[in-house]
Structure formats: C-alpha cells, structure tokens
C-alpha positions in Angstrom: 10.3 13.8 19.2 7.4 11.7 18.5 9.3 8.2 17.3 7.4 6.2 14.7 8.5 2.7 13.4 7.4 2.2 9.7 8.0 -0.8 8.7 8.2 -1.2 4.8 9.8 1.9 4.7 11.3 1.4 1.1 8.0 0.0 -0.4 5.7 2.5 -2.3 3.2 3.3 0.7 6.0 3.4 3.3 8.5 5.5 1.5 5.7 8.2 0.8 4.4 8.0 4.7 8.0 8.0 5.7 8.5 11.2 4.1 5.4 12.8 5.2 6.4 12.2 9.3 9.6 13.4 8.8 8.2 16.4 6.8 5.9 16.9 9.6 8.8 16.6 12.2 8.7 13.0 13.7 11.4 10.9 14.0 11.1 7.7 11.9 12.6 4.2 12.1 12.2 2.9 8.9 12.8 -1.0 8.4 12.3 -3.0 5.4 13.9 -6.4 4.3 14.8 -5.1 0.5 13.0 -8.3 -1.5 13.8 -8.7 -4.5 9.5 -9.2 -5.2 10.1 -6.0 -7.5 13.4 -4.5 -9.0 15.2 -3.5 -5.8 16.5 -0.4 -8.0 13.4 1.3 -7.2 13.5 0.6 -3.6 17.1 1.5 -3.3 15.9 5.2 -5.1 13.1 5.8 -2.3 15.4 5.1 0.6 18.0 7.1 -0.8 16.2 10.1 -0.2 14.7 9.3 3.0 18.3 8.9 4.2 18.9 12.3 3.3 17.5 13.3 6.2 18.9 13.4 9.7 15.7 11.9 11.6 15.6 9.1 9.5 17.2 5.5 10.9 17.2 2.6 8.8 17.6 -1.5 9.9 17.3 -3.9 6.5 15.6 -6.7 8.4 12.3 -8.7 7.9 9.2 -8.7 10.2 9.0 -12.3 10.3 12.5 -12.1 12.1 11.5 -11.9 15.7 14.5 -11.8 17.3 15.8 -9.2 15.1 12.6 -6.8 15.7 12.9 -7.6 19.1 16.2 -5.8 19.4 14.7 -2.8 17.0 11.5 -2.4 19.8 14.5 -3.0 23.0 16.7 -0.5 21.3 14.1 2.1 20.1 11.6 3.8 22.6 8.9 3.9 19.3 6.0 5.7 20.1 3.7 3.9 17.4 4.2 1.6 14.5 2.9 1.8 10.7 3.0 -1.2 9.7 3.3 -1.4 6.2 5.3 -4.3 5.4 3.5 -6.8 3.4 3.8 -9.3 0.3 2.1 -7.9 -2.3 0.0 -8.8 -5.2 -3.4 -10.9 -5.6 -1.8 -13.2 -8.9 1.9 -13.6 -7.4 0.1 -15.2 -3.8 -1.1 -18.1 -5.7 2.3 -19.0 -6.6 3.6 -18.5 -3.3 1.2 -18.6 -1.0 3.2 -19.8 2.2 5.4 -16.5 2.1 2.4 -14.5 2.4 1.1 -16.3 5.3 4.6 -16.0 6.8 4.8 -12.2 6.2 1.5 -10.8 6.1 0.2 -12.7 9.3 3.3 -14.2 11.2 4.9 -10.8 10.5 2.2 -8.7 11.9 1.9 -11.1 15.1 5.5 -10.6 15.9 4.4 -6.6 15.4 1.4 -6.8 17.8 3.5 -9.1 20.5 6.6 -6.8 20.6 4.2 -3.7 21.3 2.2 -5.8 23.9 6.0 -6.9 25.6 7.6 -3.3 24.9 3.6 -1.3 25.9 3.7 0.4 22.8 0.2 1.2 22.1 -0.6 2.6 18.8 -0.7 0.7 15.3 -1.6 1.8 11.7 -1.7 -0.8 10.0 -2.1 -1.3 6.2 -4.9 -3.5 4.7 -6.9 -4.0 1.3 -9.7 -3.7 -0.6 -9.1 -6.7 -2.0 -11.3 -8.3 1.2 -14.3 -6.8 -0.3 -14.7 -9.2 -3.4 -18.1 -10.0 -4.3 -19.8 -7.2 -2.6 -21.7 -4.2 -4.4 -20.1 -0.5 -4.5 -19.5 1.8 -3.0 -17.6 -0.7 0.0 -18.5 0.0 3.3 -16.1 -0.9 6.1 -19.0 -3.1 8.3 -19.9 -5.5 5.0 -19.0 -9.0 5.9 -15.8 -9.8 4.5 -15.5 -13.8 5.1 -14.9 -14.8 1.3 -11.2 -13.8 0.5 -10.7 -15.1 -2.9 -6.9 -15.3 -3.0 -4.4 -15.9 -0.5 -3.2 -12.3 -0.3 -7.0 -11.3 0.6 -7.2 -14.2 3.0 -3.9 -13.7 4.7 -4.5 -9.8 4.7 -7.9 -10.8 6.8 -6.2 -12.8 9.6 -3.9 -10.0 10.4 -7.0 -7.8 10.8 -8.4 -10.8 13.0 -5.2 -11.1 15.1 -5.2 -7.4 15.6 -8.6 -7.0 16.9 -7.8 -9.7 19.5 -4.7 -7.7 20.3 -7.2 -4.8 21.0 -9.5 -6.6 22.9 -6.9 -8.5 25.2 -4.2 -5.8 25.7 -5.7 -2.5 25.2 -3.6 -1.9 21.8 -5.4 1.3 19.8 -5.7 0.0 16.2 -5.8 1.8 13.2 -7.0 -0.8 10.0 -6.7 0.8 6.3 -8.3 -0.2 3.8 -6.6 1.1 0.7 -7.6 1.6 -2.7 -5.6 0.8 -6.0 -2.7 3.6 -4.8 -0.9 4.8 -7.5 1.5 7.7 -8.6 5.3 8.8 -8.6 7.9 5.9 -7.6 4.8 3.4 -8.1 5.5 -0.2 -7.8 6.0 -1.9 -11.2 3.9 -5.0 -10.9 0.6 -2.2 -10.3 -0.9 -2.0 -13.7 -0.1 1.9 -14.1 3.6 1.7 -13.7 3.4 -0.9 -16.3 0.7 0.4 -18.9 2.9 4.2 -18.8 6.1 1.8 -19.4 4.4 -0.4 -22.3 3.0 2.5 -23.9 6.2 4.9 -24.1 8.0 1.9 -25.8 5.3 0.6 -27.8 5.1 -2.7 -26.6 2.3 -4.8 -26.1 0.3 -3.7 -22.9 -1.0 -6.8 -21.3 -4.8 -6.1 -20.0 -6.4 -9.1 -18.3 -10.0 -9.0 -19.5 -11.7 -6.5 -21.7 -10.6 -3.2 -20.0 -14.3 -2.5 -18.6 -13.1 -3.2 -14.9 -13.0 -0.6 -12.7 -10.9 0.9 -9.8 -11.0 3.5 -7.5 -7.8 4.9 -7.9 -6.2 6.6 -5.0 -2.7 9.0 -5.4 0.0 8.3 -3.1 0.0 11.5 -1.4 -3.4 11.0 -0.3 -3.0 7.6 0.9 0.2 9.0 2.9 -1.4 11.9 4.1 -4.3 9.4 5.3 -2.2 6.8 6.9 -0.7 9.9 8.9 -3.6 11.1 10.4 -4.8 7.5 11.4 -2.2 8.1 14.1 -5.3 9.5 16.3 -6.7 7.5 18.6 -9.7 5.5 17.7 -10.0 2.3 20.0 -10.2 -0.5 16.9 -11.3 1.0 13.5 -11.0 -0.3 10.0 -11.2 2.7 7.9 -11.7 2.7 4.0 -8.9 5.4 2.2 -9.6 5.4 -1.5 -10.8 8.1 -4.2 -14.2 8.4 -2.9 -16.1 9.3 -6.5 -17.2 6.6 -9.1 -14.4 4.4 -9.9 -12.9 4.4 -13.6 -12.5 1.8 -16.0 -8.9 0.1 -17.2 -9.6 1.7 -20.6 -10.6 4.9 -19.9 -6.8 4.9 -17.5 -5.4 3.7 -20.9 -6.6 6.3 -23.1 -5.8 9.2 -20.5 -1.8 7.8 -20.7 -2.1 7.8 -24.2 -2.9 11.2 -24.4 0.0 12.0 -22.0 2.3 9.9 -24.1 1.5 11.3 -26.8 1.0 7.6 -28.2 -1.0 4.9 -29.0 -1.4 1.3 -26.8 -0.8 -1.7 -28.3 -2.8 -3.9 -26.6 -2.6 -7.9 -25.9 -6.0 -9.0 -23.9 -5.6 -11.9 -22.4 -8.1 -13.9 -20.2 -9.8 -12.2 -16.5 -8.4 -13.9 -13.7 -10.8 -15.4 -11.1 -8.9 -13.4 -8.6 -9.5 -10.2 -9.9 -12.6 -7.8 -8.7 -14.7 -6.5 -11.6 -14.9 -2.8 -9.9 -13.7 -1.0 -6.2 -15.4 1.5 -5.0 -14.7 3.4 -1.8 -17.5 5.2 0.8 -14.6 7.0 2.8 -17.4 9.0 4.9 -15.6 7.1 7.9 -12.3 8.6 7.5 -13.9 11.7 7.0 -15.5 11.6 10.3 -12.6 9.8 12.4 -9.6 11.2 10.5 -10.8 14.5 9.1 -9.6 12.9 5.7 -10.4 13.5 2.1 -8.9 13.0 -1.0 -7.4 16.0 -2.8 -6.3 14.7 -6.3 -7.9 14.3 -9.2 -7.2 11.3 -11.2 -6.1 13.6 -14.3 -4.1 15.6 -12.0 -2.3 12.7 -10.6 -2.1 10.4 -13.6 -0.1 13.5 -15.2 2.2 14.1 -12.1 2.7 10.0 -12.4 3.9 10.1 -16.1 6.1 13.5 -15.7 8.0 11.6 -13.4 8.1 8.6 -15.0 9.6 10.9 -18.2 12.0 12.6 -15.9 13.6 9.3 -14.8 13.1 7.4 -18.3 16.7 7.0 -18.3 17.1 4.3 -15.4 13.3 3.1 -15.3 13.8 1.7 -19.1 16.2 -0.9 -17.3 13.7 -1.9 -14.7 12.4 -5.5 -14.7 8.6 -5.9 -15.0 
C-alpha cells in the first residue's frame, strides 16, 4: 500500500486531499501543528473525520521542527510527500512576516532535505496564484513572477526556488501547484466565502475591501484535491495551475449568489482596497489538462450551494467560530 506523507493534514486542502488519498486506498501519514491562525475547532472537526480511517496516522508537529520531522521520516517509509502546510493569508503576512518565512521557506527546506536524506523522490508542493500579481489574465505558468507584492507571496516564491534546486541537484520529482481561490465545505474562516456566508446569515455587516468589482477564479475544494492527488505522477519539475479555468467572477456576483441561496440581503461595509490585493485572477489550466489529465468538474453555482448547505447543516457550532 502506497504511503503518502501529507503536511497540513488538518488544513482545508490538506484535509480534503487526505480524504481523497484514503478513498483511493493509500495510507496517509498526516502532520499538522494545529496553530490558531484561525479557530482550531474547525481543524479538529476535519481531523476527527480523518481519524476514523484505519489507514490514517496523525502527528501533531511543525514542519519547522527538523528533529521531529526527521523522526517521522525515519519511522515511516513514505513513498511521496504532499506539502500543504503553510502560513496562509496575504494580509496577516504583513503583520507577522517572520513566521511566514520560517514556515513557508525554512519548513519547505526541512522537507526537501529529509526527502534527500531518506531517498523519497516525489514531492507535491502547494504554491499560490498570488505570485501572478501585476500580470494579465489568463495566467500561464511561464509568466515571470519576480515581483511578489506581499511577504506571503515572497515566501511562496522562495519555496518554489529552493524546490527547483533540489530537483536539479538531487533528482527530486516535484509538482508545484499554484492554487486559485479555493472554496467549499469546511473552508477557511479567514477567506471571503466563509465570512460572507456567515455575515449574511447572521445579518452582520459584510466587510468588503474595495468596491466588489475585483474578480477571482474560484475553484471548488474537491477539484483541487483531485488535481493534487493526480500531481503525484512523475513530471520532473513542473509548475502547474489548478484553477476554475473559466471567466473569473466578481465578488459582487458571488455576494448576490449567496444572498439568493441564504434568502437574505447583505449589509455591506465598504473598506479601502488594499495594496496587497489583486484586482483579478484567472488560470490558464491547459498544462494541468496535458500533464495531469485534470480539469475542474464543479460549476460555481453548484459549489456555492454545497458550501452554503454545509454551513447551514453545521450552523449550531459554526455560529461560535471566531473569524
């Protein structure tokens, strides 16, 4: 049975990817530091479901802890690593840049060095569409991304660079996935979709940075998990977009959709547009189709309905979740 080490296993993408791997008959070694960047209750709920599978093993450690990570690699003969552990959030990275660098760059270096040491040849690494700031859509993987506009994006760029060096020097096979605005059930409460749903449902003012005309390439979590698992195939070293692949949707459009699903009007508190935000994102996903035989299956309307339904089904405890 193939054994996959998944870092950030209690995170949004890590949880769903771990589920997908388990469903396909793989063994998953999950690690997560369970930090409180957002409410840990949500991470614990995801983890509870994963632990019901006998092929899932969990360790609460940090990828920054090289000695602890060495023990995991030593004691578990893993076939591949899916690195989904990261400090996320563009705005928070401005307030805490040091922890972003230590996790998103140093932590990735730890993983790469242990893969070299223990002869693990395959890495799937999570990167971000935030690197495309300033480029015109649709974003293709060959665009220059040398001017990151936030500490978050800068640390993700650093991770991509060090990953390439380990591919070049030691022959590691690495799929770097640039994700585009992932949403869905059990999504991160620091991201817009979860917040919009909760604020609209509770009748609280919705905080909107800018006028809502900025657009995003929203991508449903199940499609992202499927693409992440497919990226375990051998590619050499490739950067691959995983996005919706269609015309991006404005935040105003999404808010109107959520109003319809919830049957309530949003009370909008307009905030200044932030320098670190992007006006639009849009993925060219032809490379993912060619290399991974992947394309997204979930339309925005379907995905948003599933997300709202999940929220309503779990509202009894989500109402106390800290945003």
